[in-house]
Every structure is written in C-alpha cells, then in structure tokens.
PyMOL CGO cylinders between C-alpha atoms (Angstrom):
from pymol import cmd
from pymol.cgo import CYLINDER

trace = [
    CYLINDER, 61.64, 167.34, -4.80, 59.20, 166.36, -2.19, 0.3, 1, 1, 1, 1, 1, 1,
    CYLINDER, 59.20, 166.36, -2.19, 55.73, 168.05, -3.63, 0.3, 1, 1, 1, 1, 1, 1,
    CYLINDER, 55.73, 168.05, -3.63, 52.63, 166.07, -2.45, 0.3, 1, 1, 1, 1, 1, 1,
    CYLINDER, 52.63, 166.07, -2.45, 48.82, 166.44, -4.09, 0.3, 1, 1, 1, 1, 1, 1,
    CYLINDER, 48.82, 166.44, -4.09, 46.17, 166.81, -0.93, 0.3, 1, 1, 1, 1, 1, 1,
    CYLINDER, 46.17, 166.81, -0.93, 43.69, 165.61, -2.80, 0.3, 1, 1, 1, 1, 1, 1,
    CYLINDER, 43.69, 165.61, -2.80, 41.28, 166.46, -0.04, 0.3, 1, 1, 1, 1, 1, 1,
    CYLINDER, 41.28, 166.46, -0.04, 41.68, 169.92, -0.18, 0.3, 1, 1, 1, 1, 1, 1,
    CYLINDER, 41.68, 169.92, -0.18, 42.66, 170.10, -3.76, 0.3, 1, 1, 1, 1, 1, 1,
    CYLINDER, 42.66, 170.10, -3.76, 45.98, 171.75, -2.75, 0.3, 1, 1, 1, 1, 1, 1,
    CYLINDER, 45.98, 171.75, -2.75, 49.76, 170.91, -2.86, 0.3, 1, 1, 1, 1, 1, 1,
    CYLINDER, 49.76, 170.91, -2.86, 52.09, 170.65, 0.22, 0.3, 1, 1, 1, 1, 1, 1,
    CYLINDER, 52.09, 170.65, 0.22, 55.58, 170.38, 0.18, 0.3, 1, 1, 1, 1, 1, 1,
    CYLINDER, 55.58, 170.38, 0.18, 57.48, 167.85, 2.98, 0.3, 1, 1, 1, 1, 1, 1,
    CYLINDER, 57.48, 167.85, 2.98, 61.33, 168.04, 3.08, 0.3, 1, 1, 1, 1, 1, 1,
    CYLINDER, 61.33, 168.04, 3.08, 64.31, 168.33, 5.24, 0.3, 1, 1, 1, 1, 1, 1,
    CYLINDER, 64.31, 168.33, 5.24, 67.45, 170.72, 5.56, 0.3, 1, 1, 1, 1, 1, 1,
    CYLINDER, 67.45, 170.72, 5.56, 70.23, 171.18, 7.75, 0.3, 1, 1, 1, 1, 1, 1,
    CYLINDER, 70.23, 171.18, 7.75, 69.43, 174.01, 10.57, 0.3, 1, 1, 1, 1, 1, 1,
    CYLINDER, 69.43, 174.01, 10.57, 72.50, 176.38, 11.77, 0.3, 1, 1, 1, 1, 1, 1,
    CYLINDER, 72.50, 176.38, 11.77, 73.40, 173.91, 14.31, 0.3, 1, 1, 1, 1, 1, 1,
    CYLINDER, 73.40, 173.91, 14.31, 74.30, 171.39, 11.70, 0.3, 1, 1, 1, 1, 1, 1,
    CYLINDER, 74.30, 171.39, 11.70, 70.92, 169.25, 12.93, 0.3, 1, 1, 1, 1, 1, 1,
    CYLINDER, 70.92, 169.25, 12.93, 68.71, 167.58, 9.95, 0.3, 1, 1, 1, 1, 1, 1,
    CYLINDER, 68.71, 167.58, 9.95, 65.03, 168.77, 10.34, 0.3, 1, 1, 1, 1, 1, 1,
    CYLINDER, 65.03, 168.77, 10.34, 61.66, 168.62, 8.51, 0.3, 1, 1, 1, 1, 1, 1,
    CYLINDER, 61.66, 168.62, 8.51, 59.74, 170.87, 7.67, 0.3, 1, 1, 1, 1, 1, 1,
    CYLINDER, 59.74, 170.87, 7.67, 56.40, 171.03, 5.26, 0.3, 1, 1, 1, 1, 1, 1,
    CYLINDER, 56.40, 171.03, 5.26, 54.07, 173.75, 4.05, 0.3, 1, 1, 1, 1, 1, 1,
    CYLINDER, 54.07, 173.75, 4.05, 50.74, 173.36, 2.62, 0.3, 1, 1, 1, 1, 1, 1,
    CYLINDER, 50.74, 173.36, 2.62, 48.03, 175.32, 0.95, 0.3, 1, 1, 1, 1, 1, 1,
    CYLINDER, 48.03, 175.32, 0.95, 49.74, 175.89, -2.71, 0.3, 1, 1, 1, 1, 1, 1,
    CYLINDER, 49.74, 175.89, -2.71, 47.23, 176.35, -5.37, 0.3, 1, 1, 1, 1, 1, 1,
    CYLINDER, 47.23, 176.35, -5.37, 50.05, 174.38, -7.83, 0.3, 1, 1, 1, 1, 1, 1,
    CYLINDER, 50.05, 174.38, -7.83, 52.81, 172.08, -8.22, 0.3, 1, 1, 1, 1, 1, 1,
    CYLINDER, 52.81, 172.08, -8.22, 55.24, 174.61, -9.56, 0.3, 1, 1, 1, 1, 1, 1,
    CYLINDER, 55.24, 174.61, -9.56, 54.76, 176.95, -6.82, 0.3, 1, 1, 1, 1, 1, 1,
    CYLINDER, 54.76, 176.95, -6.82, 55.30, 174.07, -3.91, 0.3, 1, 1, 1, 1, 1, 1,
    CYLINDER, 55.30, 174.07, -3.91, 58.56, 173.23, -5.73, 0.3, 1, 1, 1, 1, 1, 1,
    CYLINDER, 58.56, 173.23, -5.73, 59.51, 176.93, -5.88, 0.3, 1, 1, 1, 1, 1, 1,
    CYLINDER, 59.51, 176.93, -5.88, 58.96, 177.61, -2.26, 0.3, 1, 1, 1, 1, 1, 1,
    CYLINDER, 58.96, 177.61, -2.26, 61.08, 174.49, -1.37, 0.3, 1, 1, 1, 1, 1, 1,
    CYLINDER, 61.08, 174.49, -1.37, 63.98, 175.69, -3.84, 0.3, 1, 1, 1, 1, 1, 1,
    CYLINDER, 63.98, 175.69, -3.84, 63.77, 179.06, -2.46, 0.3, 1, 1, 1, 1, 1, 1,
    CYLINDER, 63.77, 179.06, -2.46, 63.88, 177.98, 1.14, 0.3, 1, 1, 1, 1, 1, 1,
    CYLINDER, 63.88, 177.98, 1.14, 66.82, 175.50, 0.23, 0.3, 1, 1, 1, 1, 1, 1,
    CYLINDER, 66.82, 175.50, 0.23, 68.66, 178.41, -1.25, 0.3, 1, 1, 1, 1, 1, 1,
    CYLINDER, 68.66, 178.41, -1.25, 67.91, 181.01, 1.75, 0.3, 1, 1, 1, 1, 1, 1,
    CYLINDER, 67.91, 181.01, 1.75, 69.50, 178.10, 4.71, 0.3, 1, 1, 1, 1, 1, 1,
    CYLINDER, 69.50, 178.10, 4.71, 72.33, 177.51, 2.28, 0.3, 1, 1, 1, 1, 1, 1,
    CYLINDER, 72.33, 177.51, 2.28, 73.27, 181.45, 2.87, 0.3, 1, 1, 1, 1, 1, 1,
]
cmd.load_cgo(trace, "trace")
C-alpha cells in the first residue's frame, strides 16, 4: 500500500503502479481522501478492477 499524508492540506493520497491492458506499467495518483483507510481501500479496488 502506498498511502501518504499531505501535511499542508491535512488529507491523504495514494500513489501506486499498475499494469494496464497493454501490459505496460503505469503510475497513478489519487488525492484528497479524508482518512488513510479510505485511500487504501481506493487502491485495492482500483487494482482489483484492473485485474478483471
């Protein structure tokens, strides 16, 4: 899990890599989560939806 805290905005964000449908490794970042658990949940769901 790659969840970080943005100290200036008091929010969390996740930054992680995934393999797209072509087979290329890509990086993505999603910002603005209220809590660490919400950011980790987003990352899990994103990776799960890409594997299908």
